[in-house]
KEZARO-664623 format. One record per residue (C-alpha): residue in three letters; x, y, z. Coordinates in steps of 0.1 Angstrom, whole numbers, plus 5000, padded with zeros to 4 digits. Layout:
REM KEZARO-664623
AlaXYZ;...
This chain:
REM KEZARO-664623
Met036616102227;Pro033315962214;Ser031115762238;Val030815392233;Thr027315272224;Leu026514932239;Pro024214692221;Glu020614712232;Cys019514462258;Pro016214442278;Gln016614562313;Tyr016314292340;Ile014214422368;Glu015814302400;Pro013414182428;Pro013514352462;Pro015614182490;Thr013713972516;Gln012414162546;Leu012213852567;Asp014413792598;Leu016313482586;Asp019113292602;Phe021913442582;Ala025513312582;Asp028013552597;Leu030413582568;Ala033613792567;Ile033914072541;Ile037314132525;Asp038314452506;Leu039814322475;Ser041314662466;Lys043914602493;Ala045314312472;His047114552449;Thr049914622474;Pro052214392495;Glu051014562527;Gly047414512517;Arg047914152509;Ala049614092542;Gln046414222559;Leu044114012537;Val045913682540;Pro044813602576;Gln041313742569;Leu040813512539;Arg042413212555;Asp040313232587;Ala037113292567;Leu037613002543;Arg038612762571;Thr035712872593;Asn032712912570;Gly034212842536;Phe032413142522;Val033513502521;Tyr032313822506;Ala034614032484;Ile033914402478;Asn035814682459;His036714432432;Gly036914692405;Tyr033614622387;Thr031114912390;Lys027414862400;Ala026414982365;Lys028514712348;Arg027214452373;Asp023614542365;Arg024414522328;Ile025714172332;Phe022414062349;Asp020514222320;Ile022614002297;Ala022313692319;Asp018513702315;Val018813702277;Pro019313322271;Phe016113262290;Thr013813542278;Ala015013632243;Val015813302227;Pro013013102211;Pro012512742224;Glu013412602190;Glu016712782190;Met017312672226;Lys017212312215;Ile020012372190;Tyr022312502218;Thr021412242245;Ala024512072259;Asn025011692256;Ile026511682291;Glu026811312295;Lys028711272262;Val031111562264;Gly031511602302;Tyr031211972304;Tyr028412242305;Ala028312432272;Gly025112592262;Tyr021812512279;Lys021312262307;Thr017612212306;Arg015312172336;Arg014511822349;Tyr017911682341;Trp019211622376;Ala017611382401;Met017211582433;Asp015311322453;Thr015210972438;Glu013010832465;Asn010211072457;Asn011111102420;Val011711482422;Leu013811632393;Asp015511972393;Glu013912292379;Ile017312462373;Glu018012592339;His021312742330;Tyr023412862301;Ser027112812302;Met030012932281;Asn033812902281;Arg035813192293;Asn036913232257;Val033413332248;Asn034113282211;Lys035112922214;Arg031612792207;Pro028612932188;His025813102207;Pro022113192201;Gln021513492179;Ala020313712207;Leu023613672226;Arg026013742198;Pro026014122199;Leu026614092236;Leu029813872235;Pro032214172239;Ser030614252272;Leu030713892283;Asp034313862273;Ala035214172294;Phe033214022323;Ala035013692321;Arg038413862320;His037514072350;Asn036513772370;His039613582360;Phe042313842364;Asn040914092389;Ile039113852413;Leu040213492408;His043913562405;Pro044113792436;Ile042213532456;Leu044613252444;Arg047613472453;Leu046213522488;Ile045613152492;Ala049213072481;Leu050613332506;Ser048513172533;Leu050312852526;Glu053713042527;Leu054212962490;Pro055213202461;Glu052313422451;Glu052013272416;Thr051912902427;Leu048112862421;Val047813132394;Glu050112922372;Lys047612642374;His044612852363;Asn045012992328;Phe042313172309;Asp040912882289;Arg038312712310;Gln034512752317;Gly032413022333;Glu028613002337;Thr025413202340;Ser022513042356;Ser018813092361;Ile016812902388;Tyr013112872385;Arg010212792408;Arg008712452411;Thr005212312418;Glu003912292453;Glu003711912451;Glu007411892443;Glu008312142470;Glu006611922496;Lys008311602483;Ser011711752484;Lys011211962515;Asn011712282495;Val015312192485;Trp016112302450;Leu019712172449;Lys020811932476;Gly023911992497;His027011952476;Thr030512082470;Asp031712252438;Ile033912062414;Gly036612332408;Ser039012542427;Val037212862435;Thr033612972427;Ile032713342422;Leu029013412427;Trp027713762420;Ser025413852449;Gln021713892439;Pro018713972461;Val016513662458;Gly017413432487;Gly018013052484;Leu021712992489;Gln022512832522;Ile025712702537;Leu026212412562;Ser027712572593;Ser030212392615;Asp027412342641;Gly025412142615;Ile022812412609;Trp022012542574;Arg022212922573;Trp021213172546;Val023713382527;Arg022713742528;His022713962497;Ile025214252496;Asp024814482466;Asn027614452441;Ala029614212463;Val030813872451;Val030613562472;Ile033713342471;Asn033912972481;Thr036412692476;Gly035712362458;Asp037112012455;Met040212102435;Met041312342462;Glu041012062488;Phe043211842466;Phe045812122462;Thr045912222499;Gly045711872513;Gly042511942532;Phe043712272546;Tyr040912442527;Lys037812222526;Pro035312242498;Thr032312442511;Ile029112252516;His026112452503;Arg022712402488;Val019812602472;Val016412602487;Gln013112772479;Pro013413152483;Pro011913312514;Gln008113352515;Asp008113722506;Gln010213632474;Ser008413322463;Ala006813502434;Tyr010213582418;Asp012513382396;Arg016013352409;Leu018613462384;Gly022213392392;Val025613482376;Phe028513262384;Tyr032213222375;Phe033312862381;Thr037012812380;Met039012502375;Ala042712422371;Asp044112362336;Asp043112032322;Asp046611892323;Val047211972359;Thr047511682383;Leu045511762415;Leu048411682438;Pro048811842472;Leu051312132474;Ala053411922497;His056312172497;Ser054212432515;Pro055712502549;Val052212532564;Leu051212182551;Lys054412042564;Arg053512172599;Val049812082600;Gly049911762579;Ile048211662546;Glu044811492544;Arg044711302512;Arg041511192495;Cys043510912477;Pro047210802473;Asp049311052453;Glu049810792425;Glu046010782420;Val045311152421;Pro043311252389;Leu044111512363;Ser041911822365;Glu040211732332;Ala039311382344;Trp037911512377;Arg035911782360;Lys034411552334;Glu033511262357;Arg031911482383;Thr030011672356;Ile028711352339;Ser027711182372;Tyr026111472390;Gly022311412394;Arg022511112370;Val023810822390;Ala022310632418;Leu023610732452;Lys024210512482;Lys023310592518;Gly026410762534;Ser028310652564;Val027210982581;Asp023511072588;Asn021711272561;Thr024411202535;Glu024511002502;Glu027710892485;Glu029110812451;Val032610692441;Ile034410872413;Gly037810732403;Gly038110562437;Ile037310882455;Val034210912477;Val032011212469;Lys029411312494;His026011472489;Tyr024111632518;Asn020311602524;
């Protein structure tokens, strides 16, 4: 059988991990290969449940994607930022406020990170739908679309769906309950995060992306060595997320809180300046953000025996619960663009979307 020749792509040279003794979060690690059998799923359900309800973040290993394929994806993820001319970037820049979704480039200095000190973000990312052929892409990316399509499908069917099945089982519901709400026609994203000037770092206290929760159901982050991601622990302390080679980091978002009636809270996390021994490196991230189908109403799964026992925390009355599409678009349009009000809890700010309070954490 002839070997498959992959399109040429410049190699992304990965920075070394930090050597500093940081305050890392103690996160559980689940072996996703066990999800292939009923016995394995029975072992994983309590592990995932306890991890998501304690820290909200969990590592997944043995997810079926080789280290070589993972490295290839980081090579490709760097292409939109290093191989596309600025003039072509402008053609593929998203009109986020108009369309309500990320497609193409989000330029730097689009989000307000600190309105009091007039600090804007330095985060640049390139987003595409899971159907990678749904929209046009820069010339340099086009030969790489088959690899990106395979990557998206792996994330969706080999990582997201097993996680959704485990969550459904933890609620004592049929395995496919949440899978049926997450079909293969929504957005994934690659992202690159850049350094900022010293003056802006001082103004924003080294916070690149203030504490927030994700819009969707589940976020899949491919672990990479440059530190910056922190989670807000239950004791109120921000702790670093450690890099584990070829692991993915899983967290839940707003939509999962809607579906589970607060049983699984959206994870509060932020991005800060990398550790001092990594400050010379750009931070390149690869993410797979997942959302329920646009026509799904984000109602609690009230028939869950677990939720019947523990009770349901509603963010709004059932008759006012938004559709997935409305929540996605309104959260996307407003993030970093609307004025926030001081929150009822210290070090928080708030906005109201469709009558629902959304908190941001300083």
